N, CA, C and O atoms as a DFTB+ gen file, in Angstrom:
460 C
 N C O
     1  1      14.456      75.937      -8.977
     2  2      14.395      75.625      -7.557
     3  2      13.439      76.608      -6.894
     4  3      13.549      77.822      -7.068
     5  1      12.500      76.056      -6.130
     6  2      11.505      76.877      -5.461
     7  2      12.010      77.460      -4.152
     8  3      13.109      77.149      -3.692
     9  1      11.192      78.299      -3.575
    10  2      11.560      78.991      -2.330
    11  2      11.736      78.009      -1.173
    12  3      12.618      78.205      -0.336
    13  1      10.930      76.973      -1.109
    14  2      11.072      75.983      -0.038
    15  2      12.442      75.312      -0.105
    16  3      13.089      75.125       0.926
    17  1      12.885      74.953      -1.292
    18  2      14.206      74.308      -1.441
    19  2      15.320      75.279      -1.063
    20  3      16.303      74.880      -0.439
    21  1      15.176      76.544      -1.432
    22  2      16.191      77.532      -1.071
    23  2      16.311      77.659       0.453
    24  3      17.418      77.704       0.990
    25  1      15.185      77.717       1.135
    26  2      15.220      77.794       2.596
    27  2      15.807      76.519       3.204
    28  3      16.577      76.590       4.162
    29  1      15.453      75.365       2.660
    30  2      15.996      74.101       3.165
    31  2      17.509      74.044       2.971
    32  3      18.226      73.590       3.863
    33  1      18.000      74.494       1.829
    34  2      19.447      74.529       1.587
    35  2      20.145      75.455       2.582
    36  3      21.202      75.115       3.114
    37  1      19.561      76.614       2.830
    38  2      20.140      77.551       3.794
    39  2      20.128      76.953       5.201
    40  3      21.071      77.136       5.970
    41  1      19.059      76.244       5.524
    42  2      18.966      75.580       6.820
    43  2      20.116      74.583       6.998
    44  3      20.800      74.605       8.021
    45  1      20.328      73.723       6.023
    46  2      21.403      72.726       6.093
    47  2      22.758      73.424       6.221
    48  3      23.585      73.017       7.037
    49  1      22.991      74.458       5.434
    50  2      24.261      75.196       5.494
    51  2      24.491      75.773       6.887
    52  3      25.597      75.696       7.423
    53  1      23.451      76.347       7.467
    54  2      23.603      76.982       8.786
    55  2      23.770      75.961       9.906
    56  3      24.488      76.217      10.872
    57  1      23.117      74.809       9.787
    58  2      23.354      73.746      10.774
    59  2      24.804      73.293      10.679
    60  3      25.471      73.151      11.703
    61  1      25.298      73.065       9.478
    62  2      26.683      72.630       9.312
    63  2      27.689      73.670       9.784
    64  3      28.781      73.314      10.227
    65  1      27.341      74.940       9.697
    66  2      28.223      76.016      10.157
    67  2      28.121      76.227      11.666
    68  3      28.916      76.971      12.242
    69  1      27.141      75.574      12.314
    70  2      26.931      75.785      13.740
    71  2      26.446      77.196      14.048
    72  3      26.720      77.733      15.121
    73  1      25.729      77.791      13.107
    74  2      25.302      79.186      13.170
    75  2      23.923      79.293      13.834
    76  3      22.901      79.315      13.147
    77  1      23.900      79.360      15.160
    78  2      22.642      79.411      15.895
    79  2      21.807      80.623      15.501
    80  3      20.618      80.485      15.216
    81  1      22.412      81.804      15.479
    82  2      21.666      83.006      15.098
    83  2      21.117      82.883      13.681
    84  3      19.989      83.297      13.413
    85  1      21.908      82.319      12.778
    86  2      21.465      82.141      11.401
    87  2      20.313      81.169      11.262
    88  3      19.407      81.387      10.458
    89  1      20.340      80.096      12.041
    90  2      19.234      79.131      12.018
    91  2      17.959      79.802      12.514
    92  3      16.914      79.713      11.868
    93  1      18.043      80.466      13.648
    94  2      16.863      81.112      14.231
    95  2      16.308      82.168      13.275
    96  3      15.092      82.329      13.175
    97  1      17.178      82.882      12.578
    98  2      16.745      83.925      11.642
    99  2      15.961      83.356      10.463
   100  3      15.204      84.087       9.824
   101  1      16.124      82.076      10.164
   102  2      15.371      81.451       9.076
   103  2      13.888      81.279       9.432
   104  3      13.038      81.198       8.545
   105  1      13.589      81.224      10.714
   106  2      12.222      80.971      11.172
   107  2      11.458      82.283      11.351
   108  3      12.024      83.280      11.801
   109  1      10.183      82.279      11.002
   110  2       9.305      83.413      11.279
   111  2       9.189      83.572      12.797
   112  3       9.387      82.612      13.542
   113  1       8.870      84.774      13.247
   114  2       8.770      85.034      14.689
   115  2       7.776      84.109      15.386
   116  3       7.980      83.743      16.543
   117  1       6.711      83.733      14.701
   118  2       5.685      82.869      15.295
   119  2       5.749      81.435      14.764
   120  3       4.747      80.721      14.781
   121  1       6.914      81.020      14.299
   122  2       7.085      79.682      13.720
   123  2       6.895      78.584      14.758
   124  3       6.993      78.811      15.963
   125  1       6.618      77.386      14.249
   126  2       6.491      76.190      15.081
   127  2       7.531      75.170      14.656
   128  3       7.803      75.003      13.467
   129  1       8.108      74.492      15.631
   130  2       9.034      73.398      15.396
   131  2       8.512      72.204      16.171
   132  3       8.293      72.286      17.380
   133  1       8.313      71.086      15.471
   134  2       7.803      69.867      16.105
   135  2       8.823      68.760      15.913
   136  3       9.385      68.593      14.831
   137  1       9.054      68.008      16.978
   138  2       9.936      66.848      16.889
   139  2       9.674      65.942      18.086
   140  3       8.848      66.275      18.936
   141  1      10.357      64.805      18.170
   142  2      10.089      63.891      19.286
   143  2      10.351      64.486      20.668
   144  3       9.851      63.963      21.664
   145  1      11.132      65.579      20.747
   146  2      11.405      66.221      22.031
   147  2      10.289      67.173      22.448
   148  3      10.256      67.618      23.595
   149  1       9.376      67.491      21.531
   150  2       8.269      68.354      21.888
   151  2       7.903      69.354      20.806
   152  3       8.311      69.247      19.650
   153  1       7.117      70.327      21.233
   154  2       6.613      71.383      20.358
   155  2       7.245      72.692      20.825
   156  3       7.155      73.044      22.001
   157  1       7.877      73.402      19.915
   158  2       8.552      74.650      20.229
   159  2       7.947      75.743      19.358
   160  3       7.875      75.601      18.138
   161  1       7.513      76.832      19.984
   162  2       6.854      77.908      19.256
   163  2       7.573      79.220      19.521
   164  3       7.879      79.554      20.665
   165  1       7.837      79.960      18.453
   166  2       8.475      81.260      18.581
   167  2       9.989      81.172      18.608
   168  3      10.569      80.114      18.851
   169  1      10.601      82.290      18.358
   170  2      12.060      82.362      18.202
   171  2      12.840      81.885      19.420
   172  3      13.824      81.160      19.273
   173  1      12.423      82.274      20.612
   174  2      13.195      81.910      21.803
   175  2      13.145      80.410      22.091
   176  3      14.164      79.817      22.447
   177  1      11.986      79.800      21.944
   178  2      11.902      78.353      22.164
   179  2      12.681      77.598      21.088
   180  3      13.350      76.608      21.385
   181  1      12.598      78.059      19.850
   182  2      13.342      77.410      18.761
   183  2      14.840      77.564      18.991
   184  3      15.596      76.617      18.774
   185  1      15.279      78.737      19.424
   186  2      16.693      78.959      19.752
   187  2      17.149      77.963      20.827
   188  3      18.187      77.317      20.688
   189  1      16.365      77.853      21.888
   190  2      16.722      76.940      22.970
   191  2      16.836      75.504      22.501
   192  3      17.749      74.784      22.905
   193  1      15.910      75.084      21.648
   194  2      15.961      73.721      21.125
   195  2      17.272      73.481      20.368
   196  3      17.978      72.513      20.652
   197  1      17.600      74.339      19.423
   198  2      18.817      74.132      18.628
   199  2      20.074      74.245      19.479
   200  3      21.025      73.490      19.278
   201  1      20.090      75.160      20.410
   202  2      21.262      75.354      21.256
   203  2      21.522      74.133      22.137
   204  3      22.670      73.724      22.309
   205  1      20.454      73.549      22.696
   206  2      20.600      72.454      23.660
   207  2      20.655      71.073      23.034
   208  3      21.099      70.122      23.679
   209  1      20.211      70.942      21.790
   210  2      20.168      69.607      21.186
   211  2      21.048      69.533      19.942
   212  3      22.161      69.010      20.006
   213  1      20.579      70.034      18.845
   214  2      21.257      69.863      17.553
   215  2      22.673      70.424      17.569
   216  3      23.627      69.702      17.279
   217  1      22.820      71.692      17.899
   218  2      24.143      72.318      17.828
   219  2      25.056      71.913      18.972
   220  3      26.265      72.131      18.893
   221  1      24.513      71.332      20.033
   222  2      25.343      70.879      21.150
   223  2      26.286      69.755      20.733
   224  3      27.313      69.533      21.375
   225  1      25.939      69.045      19.657
   226  2      26.781      67.930      19.203
   227  2      27.508      68.229      17.891
   228  3      28.189      67.357      17.351
   229  1      27.371      69.444      17.377
   230  2      28.017      69.899      16.129
   231  2      28.012      68.840      15.024
   232  3      29.063      68.318      14.652
   233  1      26.835      68.530      14.509
   234  2      26.750      67.501      13.461
   235  2      27.231      68.013      12.106
   236  3      27.240      69.212      11.831
   237  1      27.624      67.066      11.283
   238  2      27.862      67.315       9.852
   239  2      26.673      66.682       9.140
   240  3      26.473      65.469       9.202
   241  1      25.898      67.501       8.472
   242  2      24.631      67.067       7.907
   243  2      24.702      67.076       6.388
   244  3      25.230      68.008       5.781
   245  1      24.161      66.024       5.784
   246  2      23.967      66.006       4.331
   247  2      22.481      65.760       4.080
   248  3      21.805      65.068       4.842
   249  1      22.000      66.342       2.997
   250  2      20.576      66.236       2.677
   251  2      20.397      65.613       1.306
   252  3      21.231      65.779       0.415
   253  1      19.293      64.891       1.153
   254  2      18.962      64.241      -0.123
   255  2      17.470      63.959      -0.159
   256  3      16.752      64.206       0.810
   257  1      17.015      63.438      -1.289
   258  2      15.637      62.985      -1.398
   259  2      14.621      64.092      -1.305
   260  3      13.609      63.944      -0.619
   261  1      14.858      65.181      -1.966
   262  2      13.995      66.360      -1.895
   263  2      12.656      66.110      -2.587
   264  3      12.615      65.629      -3.719
   265  1      11.563      66.440      -1.900
   266  2      10.228      66.411      -2.503
   267  2       9.593      67.768      -2.210
   268  3       9.235      68.065      -1.071
   269  1       9.458      68.581      -3.247
   270  2       8.960      69.944      -3.073
   271  2       7.633      70.121      -3.803
   272  3       7.464      69.680      -4.940
   273  1       6.706      70.772      -3.128
   274  2       5.431      71.113      -3.749
   275  2       4.957      72.432      -3.168
   276  3       4.760      72.557      -1.959
   277  1       4.780      73.399      -4.028
   278  2       4.325      74.732      -3.633
   279  2       5.224      75.291      -2.529
   280  3       6.423      75.465      -2.742
   281  1       4.657      75.575      -1.350
   282  2       5.439      76.185      -0.277
   283  2       5.903      75.172       0.770
   284  3       6.184      75.534       1.912
   285  1       5.983      73.892       0.369
   286  2       6.412      72.832       1.290
   287  2       7.502      71.987       0.661
   288  3       7.568      71.809      -0.555
   289  1       8.362      71.468       1.543
   290  2       9.382      70.538       1.074
   291  2       9.656      69.512       2.166
   292  3       9.672      69.836       3.354
   293  1       9.869      68.289       1.752
   294  2      10.299      67.217       2.656
   295  2      11.656      66.754       2.154
   296  3      11.877      66.648       0.948
   297  1      12.565      66.478       3.083
   298  2      13.898      66.030       2.688
   299  2      14.505      65.165       3.783
   300  3      14.184      65.304       4.964
   301  1      15.392      64.267       3.356
   302  2      16.069      63.362       4.276
   303  2      17.398      63.963       4.686
   304  3      18.091      64.573       3.872
   305  1      17.753      63.790       5.951
   306  2      19.045      64.241       6.461
   307  2      19.805      63.067       7.047
   308  3      19.223      62.167       7.652
   309  1      21.117      63.092       6.858
   310  2      22.013      62.140       7.499
   311  2      23.000      62.969       8.306
   312  3      23.634      63.876       7.766
   313  1      23.136      62.669       9.585
   314  2      24.025      63.440      10.458
   315  2      25.089      62.540      11.062
   316  3      24.812      61.439      11.540
   317  1      26.294      63.036      11.025
   318  2      27.428      62.359      11.661
   319  2      28.034      63.320      12.675
   320  3      28.080      64.531      12.457
   321  1      28.496      62.759      13.783
   322  2      29.117      63.555      14.833
   323  2      30.500      62.977      15.088
   324  3      30.647      61.765      15.247
   325  1      31.517      63.835      15.128
   326  2      32.883      63.382      15.390
   327  2      32.952      62.590      16.682
   328  3      32.370      62.978      17.695
   329  1      33.670      61.476      16.638
   330  2      33.846      60.654      17.818
   331  2      32.776      59.598      18.027
   332  3      32.861      58.805      18.965
   333  1      31.766      59.579      17.162
   334  2      30.674      58.601      17.287
   335  2      30.531      57.830      15.990
   336  3      30.579      58.407      14.904
   337  1      30.356      56.523      16.109
   338  2      30.146      55.695      14.925
   339  2      28.705      55.768      14.432
   340  3      28.428      55.528      13.257
   341  1      27.804      56.096      15.328
   342  2      26.382      56.106      14.980
   343  2      26.086      57.191      13.952
   344  3      26.621      58.298      14.013
   345  1      25.231      56.846      13.023
   346  2      24.728      57.801      12.048
   347  2      23.277      58.067      12.422
   348  3      22.520      57.138      12.705
   349  1      22.900      59.314      12.422
   350  2      21.524      59.676      12.733
   351  2      20.837      60.105      11.441
   352  3      21.404      60.826      10.620
   353  1      19.617      59.648      11.289
   354  2      18.838      59.978      10.099
   355  2      17.599      60.754      10.527
   356  3      17.027      60.501      11.587
   357  1      17.200      61.686       9.701
   358  2      16.000      62.468       9.989
   359  2      15.247      62.716       8.695
   360  3      15.819      62.707       7.605
   361  1      13.976      62.932       8.841
   362  2      13.128      63.382       7.748
   363  2      12.563      64.707       8.207
   364  3      11.886      64.776       9.233
   365  1      12.835      65.760       7.455
   366  2      12.368      67.093       7.808
   367  2      11.279      67.527       6.837
   368  3      11.344      67.255       5.638
   369  1      10.291      68.200       7.377
   370  2       9.196      68.733       6.564
   371  2       9.087      70.216       6.889
   372  3       8.792      70.586       8.025
   373  1       9.323      71.055       5.905
   374  2       9.388      72.505       6.090
   375  2       8.261      73.178       5.319
   376  3       7.984      72.820       4.174
   377  1       7.617      74.145       5.944
   378  2       6.586      74.953       5.297
   379  2       7.030      76.401       5.297
   380  3       7.402      76.939       6.340
   381  1       6.995      77.035       4.140
   382  2       7.405      78.422       3.991
   383  2       6.304      79.344       4.520
   384  3       5.119      79.107       4.289
   385  1       6.711      80.397       5.233
   386  2       5.768      81.393       5.751
   387  2       5.180      82.203       4.602
   388  3       5.717      82.202       3.494
   389  1       4.084      82.887       4.870
   390  2       3.391      83.687       3.859
   391  2       4.293      84.754       3.251
   392  3       4.091      85.143       2.101
   393  1       5.290      85.238       4.005
   394  2       6.186      86.265       3.463
   395  2       7.164      85.699       2.434
   396  3       7.823      86.463       1.729
   397  1       7.266      84.366       2.337
   398  2       8.150      83.728       1.369
   399  2       9.610      83.718       1.761
   400  3      10.437      83.165       1.036
   401  1       9.949      84.318       2.894
   402  2      11.350      84.440       3.293
   403  2      11.722      83.666       4.544
   404  3      12.898      83.608       4.903
   405  1      10.750      83.073       5.214
   406  2      11.006      82.402       6.479
   407  2      10.293      81.057       6.540
   408  3       9.418      80.752       5.730
   409  1      10.695      80.274       7.521
   410  2      10.057      78.997       7.791
   411  2       8.901      79.245       8.759
   412  3       9.095      79.837       9.821
   413  1       7.700      78.793       8.394
   414  2       6.533      78.923       9.263
   415  2       6.414      77.728      10.199
   416  3       6.019      77.864      11.357
   417  1       6.763      76.558       9.678
   418  2       6.604      75.315      10.440
   419  2       7.638      74.326       9.968
   420  3       7.892      74.194       8.771
   421  1       8.237      73.626      10.925
   422  2       9.176      72.577      10.576
   423  2       8.926      71.394      11.488
   424  3       8.853      71.542      12.708
   425  1       8.797      70.225      10.896
   426  2       8.615      68.992      11.653
   427  2       9.812      68.099      11.369
   428  3      10.170      67.874      10.213
   429  1      10.429      67.592      12.435
   430  2      11.609      66.743      12.333
   431  2      11.263      65.360      12.871
   432  3      10.716      65.231      13.966
   433  1      11.582      64.333      12.100
   434  2      11.355      62.954      12.506
   435  2      12.690      62.232      12.468
   436  3      13.421      62.350      11.484
   437  1      13.030      61.481      13.524
   438  2      14.342      60.872      13.646
   439  2      14.300      59.342      13.544
   440  3      13.316      58.691      13.896
   441  1      15.412      58.808      13.048
   442  2      15.642      57.362      13.032
   443  2      17.110      57.161      13.377
   444  3      17.960      57.824      12.782
   445  1      17.438      56.295      14.292
   446  2      18.814      56.046      14.715
   447  2      19.279      54.694      14.164
   448  3      18.595      53.682      14.314
   449  1      20.440      54.697      13.533
   450  2      21.023      53.468      13.016
   451  2      22.496      53.463      13.368
   452  3      23.186      54.447      13.102
   453  1      22.997      52.400      13.953
   454  2      24.424      52.267      14.234
   455  2      25.094      51.520      13.110
   456  3      24.501      50.648      12.475
   457  1      26.341      51.877      12.877
   458  2      27.102      51.182      11.835
   459  2      28.193      50.351      12.454
   460  3      28.946      49.689      11.739
């Protein structure tokens, strides 16, 4: 298992734990996060994004479909939220920072499907 997969696994674990500080710590200080809500750069903007969106609904996330190459990985996420029948799907693309220990860039793409 490469470094990108290790970071992606830690990311999923921290989202499921609702660990805002832990999620932010995975990102490099100058990291970028891109998603349909906008472009977020740096630790404080990334913190605000997770606090106001993802962690505000305390999802239970499962990941599958890993495609890893060098310092990049793409993976599918399925999120369920208590009290809602809707399942949310995402495709995440993560790039490892030059230090090998942090996320330099993460792009999130969403698809909504009701059951």
